[in-house]
BAVEX-759602 format. One record per atom (N, C-alpha, C, O, CB): x, y negated, z negated; residue in three letters. Coordinates in pm, whole numbers, plus 50000, padded with zeros to 5 digits. Glycine has a CB too. Example, Ala and Ser with C-alpha at 12.3 -4.5 7.8 and 13.67 -1.06 7.14 Angstrom:
% residues 2
+-------+-------+-------+-----+
:    c1 :    c2 :    c3 : res :
+-------+-------+-------+-----+
: 51319 : 50569 : 49220 : ALA :
: 51230 : 50450 : 49220 : ALA :
: 51320 : 50330 : 49220 : ALA :
: 51424 : 50332 : 49154 : ALA :
: 51131 : 50447 : 49095 : ALA :
: 51285 : 50225 : 49292 : SER :
: 51367 : 50106 : 49286 : SER :
: 51290 : 49997 : 49213 : SER :
: 51341 : 49886 : 49196 : SER :
: 51408 : 50060 : 49428 : SER :
+-------+-------+-------+-----+
This chain:
% residues 97
+-------+-------+-------+-----+
:    c1 :    c2 :    c3 : res :
+-------+-------+-------+-----+
: 63547 : 18132 : 17881 : MET :
: 63621 : 18247 : 17839 : MET :
: 63757 : 18278 : 17894 : MET :
: 63741 : 18230 : 18006 : MET :
: 63545 : 18352 : 17862 : MET :
: 63862 : 18318 : 17895 : PRO :
: 63989 : 18306 : 17973 : PRO :
: 63995 : 18481 : 18057 : PRO :
: 63983 : 18579 : 17983 : PRO :
: 64144 : 18262 : 17842 : PRO :
: 64008 : 18496 : 18157 : ARG :
: 63985 : 18642 : 18235 : ARG :
: 64127 : 18598 : 18275 : ARG :
: 64146 : 18481 : 18306 : ARG :
: 63841 : 18678 : 18372 : ARG :
: 64278 : 18734 : 18276 : PHE :
: 64331 : 18764 : 18310 : PHE :
: 64403 : 18900 : 18323 : PHE :
: 64416 : 18969 : 18222 : PHE :
: 64347 : 18697 : 18292 : PHE :
: 64442 : 18934 : 18420 : ALA :
: 64513 : 19090 : 18460 : ALA :
: 64650 : 19067 : 18422 : ALA :
: 64715 : 18969 : 18456 : ALA :
: 64509 : 19142 : 18637 : ALA :
: 64707 : 19191 : 18327 : GLU :
: 64840 : 19154 : 18343 : GLU :
: 64901 : 19320 : 18380 : GLU :
: 64869 : 19432 : 18340 : GLU :
: 64904 : 19067 : 18190 : GLU :
: 65011 : 19265 : 18483 : VAL :
: 65078 : 19381 : 18528 : VAL :
: 65235 : 19412 : 18504 : VAL :
: 65323 : 19326 : 18488 : VAL :
: 65055 : 19379 : 18659 : VAL :
: 65246 : 19498 : 18503 : HIS :
: 65393 : 19577 : 18478 : HIS :
: 65412 : 19692 : 18569 : HIS :
: 65358 : 19800 : 18592 : HIS :
: 65408 : 19639 : 18325 : HIS :
: 65518 : 19618 : 18611 : GLN :
: 65583 : 19737 : 18769 : GLN :
: 65661 : 19786 : 18742 : GLN :
: 65648 : 19748 : 18625 : GLN :
: 65641 : 19696 : 18909 : GLN :
: 65836 : 19906 : 18732 : GLU :
: 66015 : 19894 : 18702 : GLU :
: 65941 : 19938 : 18882 : GLU :
: 65836 : 19937 : 18946 : GLU :
: 66161 : 20039 : 18546 : GLU :
: 66059 : 19965 : 18888 : GLU :
: 66121 : 19946 : 18995 : GLU :
: 66332 : 19995 : 18987 : GLU :
: 66409 : 19964 : 18896 : GLU :
: 66073 : 19774 : 19020 : GLU :
: 66375 : 20091 : 19144 : TRP :
: 66543 : 20079 : 19090 : TRP :
: 66618 : 20059 : 19277 : TRP :
: 66635 : 20085 : 19396 : TRP :
: 66618 : 20289 : 18973 : TRP :
: 66633 : 19986 : 19150 : ILE :
: 66695 : 19918 : 19351 : ILE :
: 66884 : 19981 : 19376 : ILE :
: 66947 : 19919 : 19291 : ILE :
: 66713 : 19632 : 19355 : ILE :
: 66945 : 20037 : 19424 : ALA :
: 67112 : 20121 : 19369 : ALA :
: 67164 : 20031 : 19445 : ALA :
: 67227 : 20067 : 19544 : ALA :
: 67170 : 20306 : 19411 : ALA :
: 67152 : 19915 : 19418 : ALA :
: 67205 : 19724 : 19416 : ALA :
: 67342 : 19685 : 19243 : ALA :
: 67328 : 19701 : 19122 : ALA :
: 66968 : 19584 : 19367 : ALA :
: 67434 : 19645 : 19313 : PRO :
: 67479 : 19605 : 19172 : PRO :
: 67366 : 19406 : 19142 : PRO :
: 67350 : 19308 : 19216 : PRO :
: 67722 : 19590 : 19187 : PRO :
: 67315 : 19440 : 18992 : ILE :
: 67282 : 19367 : 18927 : ILE :
: 67264 : 19262 : 19045 : ILE :
: 67183 : 19262 : 19138 : ILE :
: 67363 : 19353 : 18813 : ILE :
: 67391 : 19150 : 19004 : ALA :
: 67419 : 19052 : 19094 : ALA :
: 67391 : 19020 : 19248 : ALA :
: 67407 : 18910 : 19300 : ALA :
: 67520 : 19054 : 19083 : ALA :
: 67353 : 19116 : 19300 : VAL :
: 67341 : 19065 : 19373 : VAL :
: 67184 : 19096 : 19426 : VAL :
: 67137 : 19055 : 19531 : VAL :
: 67448 : 19082 : 19434 : VAL :
: 67114 : 19184 : 19322 : VAL :
: 66956 : 19140 : 19322 : VAL :
: 66889 : 19067 : 19243 : VAL :
: 66767 : 19047 : 19233 : VAL :
: 66881 : 19228 : 19314 : VAL :
: 66993 : 19019 : 19176 : ARG :
: 66907 : 18878 : 19129 : ARG :
: 66942 : 18786 : 19250 : ARG :
: 66853 : 18708 : 19284 : ARG :
: 66963 : 18796 : 18962 : ARG :
: 67029 : 18784 : 19302 : ALA :
: 67065 : 18653 : 19436 : ALA :
: 66972 : 18651 : 19469 : ALA :
: 66912 : 18544 : 19475 : ALA :
: 67161 : 18659 : 19566 : ALA :
: 66888 : 18812 : 19522 : GLN :
: 66858 : 18781 : 19630 : GLN :
: 66697 : 18776 : 19615 : GLN :
: 66628 : 18717 : 19698 : GLN :
: 66922 : 18870 : 19729 : GLN :
: 66635 : 18849 : 19488 : PHE :
: 66577 : 18799 : 19443 : PHE :
: 66530 : 18644 : 19373 : PHE :
: 66407 : 18631 : 19368 : PHE :
: 66590 : 18864 : 19418 : PHE :
: 66598 : 18545 : 19327 : ALA :
: 66612 : 18379 : 19330 : ALA :
: 66639 : 18333 : 19464 : ALA :
: 66682 : 18221 : 19493 : ALA :
: 66735 : 18322 : 19237 : ALA :
: 66616 : 18406 : 19528 : ASP :
: 66690 : 18276 : 19656 : ASP :
: 66598 : 18288 : 19765 : ASP :
: 66583 : 18378 : 19848 : ASP :
: 66872 : 18310 : 19734 : ASP :
: 66528 : 18156 : 19741 : LEU :
: 66426 : 18179 : 19840 : LEU :
: 66441 : 18080 : 19995 : LEU :
: 66361 : 18081 : 20089 : LEU :
: 66282 : 18144 : 19754 : LEU :
: 66567 : 18002 : 19983 : ASP :
: 66630 : 18024 : 20148 : ASP :
: 66571 : 18175 : 20220 : ASP :
: 66476 : 18200 : 20294 : ASP :
: 66835 : 18038 : 20140 : ASP :
: 66680 : 18262 : 20156 : HIS :
: 66681 : 18389 : 20207 : HIS :
: 66572 : 18413 : 20236 : HIS :
: 66540 : 18435 : 20353 : HIS :
: 66726 : 18481 : 20139 : HIS :
: 66460 : 18415 : 20101 : HIS :
: 66333 : 18429 : 20196 : HIS :
: 66272 : 18384 : 20221 : HIS :
: 66155 : 18420 : 20207 : HIS :
: 66266 : 18475 : 20198 : HIS :
: 66326 : 18219 : 20303 : ILE :
: 66237 : 18192 : 20406 : ILE :
: 66249 : 18176 : 20551 : ILE :
: 66176 : 18104 : 20620 : ILE :
: 66193 : 18103 : 20375 : ILE :
: 66378 : 18273 : 20605 : MET :
: 66456 : 18270 : 20677 : MET :
: 66458 : 18380 : 20758 : MET :
: 66451 : 18390 : 20880 : MET :
: 66546 : 18245 : 20624 : MET :
: 66477 : 18506 : 20622 : ALA :
: 66432 : 18638 : 20699 : ALA :
: 66327 : 18679 : 20693 : ALA :
: 66283 : 18790 : 20724 : ALA :
: 66487 : 18739 : 20676 : ALA :
: 66274 : 18578 : 20646 : ASN :
: 66073 : 18657 : 20631 : ASN :
: 66066 : 18830 : 20589 : ASN :
: 66040 : 18943 : 20629 : ASN :
: 65967 : 18657 : 20844 : ASN :
: 66115 : 18739 : 20463 : VAL :
: 66101 : 18871 : 20340 : VAL :
: 65914 : 18928 : 20304 : VAL :
: 65851 : 19027 : 20267 : VAL :
: 66181 : 18784 : 20151 : VAL :
: 65903 : 18852 : 20328 : HIS :
: 65777 : 18832 : 20320 : HIS :
: 65612 : 18763 : 20421 : HIS :
: 65530 : 18674 : 20400 : HIS :
: 65809 : 18776 : 20229 : HIS :
: 65638 : 18876 : 20542 : PRO :
: 65541 : 18792 : 20649 : PRO :
: 65432 : 18802 : 20663 : PRO :
: 65386 : 18805 : 20777 : PRO :
: 65557 : 18800 : 20761 : PRO :
: 65342 : 18811 : 20540 : LYS :
: 65256 : 18774 : 20530 : LYS :
: 65249 : 18635 : 20478 : LYS :
: 65212 : 18548 : 20556 : LYS :
: 65208 : 18854 : 20484 : LYS :
: 65277 : 18606 : 20366 : LEU :
: 65313 : 18431 : 20304 : LEU :
: 65404 : 18352 : 20378 : LEU :
: 65478 : 18388 : 20470 : LEU :
: 65388 : 18423 : 20153 : LEU :
: 65388 : 18208 : 20310 : ARG :
: 65447 : 18054 : 20335 : ARG :
: 65519 : 18032 : 20208 : ARG :
: 65447 : 18042 : 20108 : ARG :
: 65324 : 17925 : 20360 : ARG :
: 65654 : 18003 : 20184 : PHE :
: 65741 : 17974 : 20173 : PHE :
: 65803 : 17822 : 20188 : PHE :
: 65901 : 17806 : 20261 : PHE :
: 65769 : 18052 : 20225 : PHE :
: 65749 : 17718 : 20122 : GLY :
: 65801 : 17538 : 20182 : GLY :
: 65885 : 17559 : 19984 : GLY :
: 65832 : 17618 : 19890 : GLY :
: 65584 : 17335 : 20230 : GLY :
: 66021 : 17486 : 19983 : VAL :
: 66146 : 17460 : 19882 : VAL :
: 66021 : 17324 : 19897 : VAL :
: 65951 : 17292 : 19992 : VAL :
: 66366 : 17455 : 19934 : VAL :
: 66037 : 17252 : 19718 : LEU :
: 65972 : 17139 : 19748 : LEU :
: 66136 : 17019 : 19666 : LEU :
: 66179 : 16905 : 19680 : LEU :
: 65773 : 17142 : 19656 : LEU :
: 66167 : 17132 : 19592 : GLU :
: 66302 : 17121 : 19506 : GLU :
: 66409 : 17217 : 19439 : GLU :
: 66362 : 17273 : 19340 : GLU :
: 66268 : 17064 : 19411 : GLU :
: 66464 : 17232 : 19451 : GLN :
: 66572 : 17367 : 19370 : GLN :
: 66777 : 17295 : 19303 : GLN :
: 66868 : 17228 : 19350 : GLN :
: 66609 : 17536 : 19568 : GLN :
: 66748 : 17362 : 19185 : SER :
: 66876 : 17369 : 19145 : SER :
: 66873 : 17522 : 19090 : SER :
: 66795 : 17616 : 19107 : SER :
: 66916 : 17248 : 19037 : SER :
: 67006 : 17501 : 19010 : GLN :
: 67042 : 17647 : 19037 : GLN :
: 67046 : 17740 : 18917 : GLN :
: 67125 : 17828 : 18883 : GLN :
: 67176 : 17655 : 19101 : GLN :
: 66933 : 17691 : 18863 : ARG :
: 66783 : 17752 : 18701 : ARG :
: 66695 : 17761 : 18716 : ARG :
: 66620 : 17836 : 18654 : ARG :
: 66733 : 17686 : 18578 : ARG :
: 66660 : 17675 : 18822 : HIS :
: 66528 : 17523 : 18883 : HIS :
: 66533 : 17565 : 19037 : HIS :
: 66632 : 17580 : 19108 : HIS :
: 66602 : 17296 : 18862 : HIS :
: 66374 : 17582 : 19074 : ALA :
: 66244 : 17555 : 19165 : ALA :
: 66140 : 17521 : 19188 : ALA :
: 66045 : 17582 : 19140 : ALA :
: 66211 : 17596 : 19194 : ALA :
: 66119 : 17401 : 19279 : ARG :
: 65970 : 17396 : 19301 : ARG :
: 65873 : 17408 : 19465 : ARG :
: 65867 : 17311 : 19541 : ARG :
: 65944 : 17255 : 19239 : ARG :
: 65829 : 17492 : 19485 : PHE :
: 65877 : 17592 : 19582 : PHE :
: 65667 : 17618 : 19623 : PHE :
: 65599 : 17701 : 19563 : PHE :
: 66009 : 17765 : 19485 : PHE :
: 65608 : 17516 : 19744 : VAL :
: 65483 : 17638 : 19704 : VAL :
: 65484 : 17788 : 19863 : VAL :
: 65550 : 17818 : 19963 : VAL :
: 65263 : 17511 : 19704 : VAL :
: 65368 : 17833 : 19789 : GLN :
: 65345 : 17999 : 19853 : GLN :
: 65215 : 17929 : 19924 : GLN :
: 65159 : 17845 : 19854 : GLN :
: 65308 : 18171 : 19717 : GLN :
: 65176 : 17947 : 20015 : GLU :
: 65069 : 18006 : 20086 : GLU :
: 65052 : 18177 : 20138 : GLU :
: 65127 : 18274 : 20147 : GLU :
: 65069 : 17923 : 20200 : GLU :
: 64922 : 18149 : 20161 : ALA :
: 64916 : 18290 : 20189 : ALA :
: 64721 : 18358 : 20207 : ALA :
: 64635 : 18303 : 20138 : ALA :
: 65014 : 18366 : 20038 : ALA :
: 64687 : 18460 : 20291 : ARG :
: 64563 : 18424 : 20305 : ARG :
: 64508 : 18539 : 20245 : ARG :
: 64592 : 18629 : 20257 : ARG :
: 64518 : 18389 : 20441 : ARG :
: 64358 : 18600 : 20157 : LEU :
: 64318 : 18691 : 20104 : LEU :
: 64186 : 18713 : 20201 : LEU :
: 64233 : 18700 : 20314 : LEU :
: 64309 : 18668 : 19958 : LEU :
: 64125 : 18725 : 20206 : LEU :
: 64013 : 18805 : 20233 : LEU :
: 63934 : 18605 : 20404 : LEU :
: 63822 : 18560 : 20428 : LEU :
: 63880 : 18860 : 19989 : LEU :
: 64070 : 18569 : 20457 : GLY :
: 64012 : 18464 : 20509 : GLY :
: 64024 : 18301 : 20456 : GLY :
: 64014 : 18182 : 20489 : GLY :
: 63890 : 18507 : 20505 : GLY :
: 64065 : 18433 : 20307 : ILE :
: 64040 : 18242 : 20270 : ILE :
: 64211 : 18222 : 20232 : ILE :
: 64288 : 18314 : 20202 : ILE :
: 63895 : 18188 : 20077 : ILE :
: 64246 : 18078 : 20241 : ARG :
: 64369 : 18054 : 20291 : ARG :
: 64421 : 18030 : 20121 : ARG :
: 64352 : 17932 : 20091 : ARG :
: 64380 : 17916 : 20421 : ARG :
: 64508 : 18066 : 19987 : GLN :
: 64592 : 18058 : 19852 : GLN :
: 64670 : 17945 : 19942 : GLN :
: 64676 : 17923 : 20062 : GLN :
: 64692 : 18219 : 19779 : GLN :
: 64722 : 17886 : 19829 : ARG :
: 64786 : 17768 : 19816 : ARG :
: 64799 : 17801 : 19649 : ARG :
: 64695 : 17799 : 19584 : ARG :
: 64698 : 17621 : 19879 : ARG :
: 64938 : 17833 : 19574 : ASP :
: 65007 : 17756 : 19503 : ASP :
: 65129 : 17636 : 19517 : ASP :
: 65226 : 17612 : 19590 : ASP :
: 65036 : 17833 : 19449 : ASP :
: 65099 : 17610 : 19466 : VAL :
: 65256 : 17561 : 19363 : VAL :
: 65345 : 17584 : 19283 : VAL :
: 65335 : 17522 : 19177 : VAL :
: 65260 : 17502 : 19302 : VAL :
: 65453 : 17667 : 19297 : PHE :
: 65548 : 17689 : 19206 : PHE :
: 65590 : 17662 : 19108 : PHE :
: 65508 : 17732 : 19049 : PHE :
: 65606 : 17684 : 19228 : PHE :
: 65690 : 17591 : 18969 : GLU :
: 65775 : 17607 : 18888 : GLU :
: 65877 : 17718 : 18863 : GLU :
: 65858 : 17750 : 18745 : GLU :
: 65718 : 17592 : 18811 : GLU :
: 65972 : 17789 : 18912 : ARG :
: 66090 : 17884 : 18891 : ARG :
: 66166 : 17815 : 18755 : ARG :
: 66170 : 17692 : 18751 : ARG :
: 66199 : 17892 : 19042 : ARG :
: 66231 : 17897 : 18638 : THR :
: 66304 : 17917 : 18536 : THR :
: 66391 : 17966 : 18556 : THR :
: 66396 : 18014 : 18442 : THR :
: 66266 : 17962 : 18458 : THR :
: 66500 : 18014 : 18612 : ILE :
: 66630 : 18104 : 18556 : ILE :
: 66712 : 18094 : 18447 : ILE :
: 66812 : 18024 : 18431 : ILE :
: 66719 : 18107 : 18634 : ILE :
: 66679 : 18143 : 18403 : ALA :
: 66741 : 18217 : 18200 : ALA :
: 66801 : 18266 : 18225 : ALA :
: 66774 : 18363 : 18295 : ALA :
: 66675 : 18313 : 18079 : ALA :
: 66953 : 18233 : 18181 : PRO :
: 67120 : 18256 : 18123 : PRO :
: 67097 : 18380 : 18178 : PRO :
: 67113 : 18412 : 18295 : PRO :
: 67178 : 18249 : 17936 : PRO :
: 67051 : 18461 : 18067 : ASN :
: 67018 : 18683 : 18172 : ASN :
: 67008 : 18663 : 18264 : ASN :
: 67098 : 18727 : 18320 : ASN :
: 66875 : 18809 : 18167 : ASN :
: 66926 : 18584 : 18369 : GLY :
: 66901 : 18616 : 18435 : GLY :
: 66756 : 18632 : 18499 : GLY :
: 66722 : 18639 : 18617 : GLY :
: 66958 : 18672 : 18412 : GLY :
: 66686 : 18635 : 18385 : ARG :
: 66556 : 18616 : 18473 : ARG :
: 66501 : 18528 : 18536 : ARG :
: 66535 : 18410 : 18542 : ARG :
: 66473 : 18634 : 18428 : ARG :
: 66403 : 18585 : 18595 : ILE :
: 66302 : 18475 : 18683 : ILE :
: 66175 : 18458 : 18666 : ILE :
: 66095 : 18542 : 18706 : ILE :
: 66293 : 18497 : 18813 : ILE :
: 66115 : 18282 : 18567 : ARG :
: 65967 : 18275 : 18559 : ARG :
: 65919 : 18155 : 18616 : ARG :
: 65938 : 18036 : 18592 : ARG :
: 65918 : 18285 : 18422 : ARG :
: 65821 : 18244 : 18732 : ASP :
: 65722 : 18160 : 18781 : ASP :
: 65610 : 18161 : 18732 : ASP :
: 65527 : 18249 : 18708 : ASP :
: 65703 : 18172 : 18890 : ASP :
: 65616 : 18024 : 18717 : VAL :
: 65489 : 17964 : 18710 : VAL :
: 65373 : 17868 : 18749 : VAL :
: 65367 : 17763 : 18686 : VAL :
: 65497 : 17948 : 18654 : VAL :
: 65276 : 17894 : 18851 : SER :
: 65164 : 17853 : 18931 : SER :
: 65116 : 17689 : 18855 : SER :
: 65072 : 17639 : 18751 : SER :
: 65031 : 17991 : 18923 : SER :
: 65168 : 17651 : 19012 : VAL :
: 65121 : 17476 : 18787 : VAL :
: 64960 : 17406 : 18901 : VAL :
: 64874 : 17335 : 18849 : VAL :
: 65390 : 17172 : 18743 : VAL :
: 64953 : 17444 : 19043 : ASP :
: 64821 : 17381 : 19108 : ASP :
: 64872 : 17477 : 19142 : ASP :
: 64977 : 17542 : 19139 : ASP :
: 64766 : 17248 : 19182 : ASP :
: 64693 : 17469 : 19203 : GLY :
: 64649 : 17561 : 19294 : GLY :
: 64541 : 17704 : 19274 : GLY :
: 64460 : 17714 : 19181 : GLY :
: 64769 : 17599 : 19336 : GLY :
: 64561 : 17802 : 19375 : PHE :
: 64470 : 17892 : 19282 : PHE :
: 64463 : 17954 : 19199 : PHE :
: 64358 : 17959 : 19133 : PHE :
: 64433 : 17949 : 19302 : PHE :
: 64616 : 18057 : 19156 : ASN :
: 64637 : 18056 : 19077 : ASN :
: 64715 : 18029 : 18969 : ASN :
: 64789 : 18102 : 18903 : ASN :
: 64619 : 18092 : 19093 : ASN :
: 64667 : 17824 : 18953 : LYS :
: 64717 : 17780 : 18830 : LYS :
: 64664 : 17838 : 18751 : LYS :
: 64555 : 17895 : 18753 : LYS :
: 64713 : 17662 : 18799 : LYS :
: 64806 : 17818 : 18606 : GLY :
: 64802 : 17897 : 18522 : GLY :
: 64910 : 17994 : 18532 : GLY :
: 65025 : 17983 : 18491 : GLY :
: 64690 : 17942 : 18519 : GLY :
: 64863 : 18076 : 18584 : GLY :
: 64862 : 18221 : 18661 : GLY :
: 65047 : 18221 : 18666 : GLY :
: 65101 : 18117 : 18704 : GLY :
: 64757 : 18220 : 18858 : GLY :
: 65133 : 18337 : 18629 : SER :
: 65312 : 18315 : 18628 : SER :
: 65313 : 18501 : 18611 : SER :
: 65245 : 18582 : 18549 : SER :
: 65410 : 18184 : 18443 : SER :
: 65421 : 18505 : 18695 : VAL :
: 65509 : 18627 : 18719 : VAL :
: 65670 : 18600 : 18673 : VAL :
: 65729 : 18493 : 18653 : VAL :
: 65502 : 18664 : 18887 : VAL :
: 65721 : 18753 : 18661 : ASP :
: 65839 : 18741 : 18530 : ASP :
: 65916 : 18887 : 18595 : ASP :
: 65870 : 19001 : 18589 : ASP :
: 65758 : 18759 : 18315 : ASP :
: 66036 : 18845 : 18654 : PHE :
: 66125 : 18918 : 18719 : PHE :
: 66218 : 18937 : 18585 : PHE :
: 66269 : 18865 : 18499 : PHE :
: 66189 : 18843 : 18858 : PHE :
: 66212 : 19028 : 18608 : LEU :
: 66327 : 19142 : 18450 : LEU :
: 66445 : 19246 : 18519 : LEU :
: 66441 : 19357 : 18573 : LEU :
: 66186 : 19306 : 18331 : LEU :
: 66522 : 19173 : 18496 : LEU :
: 66593 : 19258 : 18541 : LEU :
: 66750 : 19321 : 18405 : LEU :
: 66825 : 19259 : 18329 : LEU :
: 66633 : 19175 : 18691 : LEU :
: 66735 : 19442 : 18434 : ARG :
: 66817 : 19489 : 18337 : ARG :
: 66945 : 19626 : 18387 : ARG :
: 67022 : 19672 : 18303 : ARG :
: 66703 : 19538 : 18224 : ARG :
+-------+-------+-------+-----+
């Protein structure tokens, strides 16, 4: 029996949409600026509208490692799908309005 959680979060960011979109999609920036100090990222491949990356975290002392496929749609929507690892089959969507 499949089990999943669906969470919706809305947040207002006072910046031009192009700037916000670029920041959310920029894996290299996330790595170099240590934007998420409890996560470790590694870029496996990257193009303008696609990326494949590794994300590692520790939760309750257990190391979690996932490989994500990222797709950036023409409208700016970003979808990350875990294709291997702890969260395999899970996805995260970033919608910019």
